[in-house]
N, C-alpha and C positions, 0 to 999 in steps of 0.2 A: 539521573534518576537513580542510579545504583547506589549513590551515597545514602539514600534513605534506608537501605538495608544494612549499612555498615561496611567498613573496609575489611577485606581479607576474612570474611565469614567462611569458615571451613565447609559448611553445608552448601552455600552458594558457589564457592570455588569448585567443589566436586561436581555440582550440577552443570556448571559452565564447561568444565573439562569433558564431562560425559556427552553433553549435547554438541559441543564443537567437534568432537571426535578427531582432534588434531588438525583440523582444517580451519580456514578463515571463517569466522562466524558472522562477519559484518562486511558488506560491500556497499560502497556509495553509488554504484551503477552510473558513475560519471564516464560513460563510454566503455565501461568494463562490465562483464557478466560472468556467469559460471553455469555449468550444466543444470544443477538443481533449480536455479532461477528461471532458465529457459523452459525447463519442464513444467515448473509451476505456472508460468505464463500460458503455456500451451493448455494445461489443465483448466485454468481459469477461463480461457477463451472457449474451450469445449463446454464448460458449465454454463456460461452466460448465453451461449448460442443454442442451448438445449440439446447438446450432442453427447450427454452422459446420462446413464441411468443412476438411480439413487444409490445402488450398490457400488458404483464406480467412484463415488465422491471422495474416498480417502486418498491421500497423496503419499506415494512412496518415493522419496528422493533417489533411492538407488535405481529406480526404473524410470527416472524422469524424462529421459530423451525419447522413450517409447511414445510419449504423448505428442511429440513433434511430428505432425503430418501436414506439411504446408499445402500439399495438393488438396487434402480433405478440408482444409480451412479456407480455401480460396473463395468459397461462396458465403462465408460467414458475414452477418450484418455488422457485428461488433468485432473489430480486428486489432484493437490497441489495448495495451496494459501499461499502467504506470506504477512502478514500485517506489515506495519512499521508505526512509529509515525511521520515521516516527509519525504519530498521529498529527502533531502540529504541522509537520511538513506536508502531509497529505491534505490537510485543510487549506493551507496556503496555496498549494498547487491547484486544488479544486476551485478555489476562488479566482485564481488567475485564469484558469481555463474557462470559467464561466464568463469573465469579463472579455476574454479574447473571442469567445463564441459570439457574443452580442456585437462586438466591434466588427467581426468578420461578416455579420449579417446586416450591417448598416444601422445597428441599434446601439452605437457607442454611448448614448446617453444613459443606458441601463447600467448603472454602477452601484446600486444600493443592494444590500443583503438583508434578508429577514433573519432575526435572531429570536430564539425562544427564551422565556423566563427560566432561570436556573440552568441555562446551557453553559457547558464548558467545552471548549474545542482546542485548547492548547495554550502554550505560553509564548508563541511567536507573535509578532505584531498583527498580522492579518487575522490569525486565529483568535487572539484576544479581542479584536475589534468586533467579533460576532458572539463573544461570551456575554452572559448576563453581567452588567457592570456592578450589580449589587450582590448577587448571590452566586455568580458563576466562578469566582476565583476562590 
């Protein structure tokens, strides 16, 4: 997707250098992680479980591990976070999780997805299958 903006654009190059701060800016999370990701997941879990005030919603990567309170999260109803590297992948995974959910609950015949007119959900096979075939691409 970066090719849309051109190669070696000095403004974009400077923004990437500033944002990456000399560290790895992309992680596949294939069995690997890093402190800011762990902190972000802890923050997301606190948010979705109603354990944050509106003033606390901003995220500070430098203080990310302060968010990790496993004892305090023990009673949370929602306890899982899935991070993906793109919107298409997130749609693919959500679809697979939905299919797995119904299969695990003895409803394996539930394999159809609803799609909205003019919807665009990405360029991977599963994501494209729920895009509007006429106007979604």
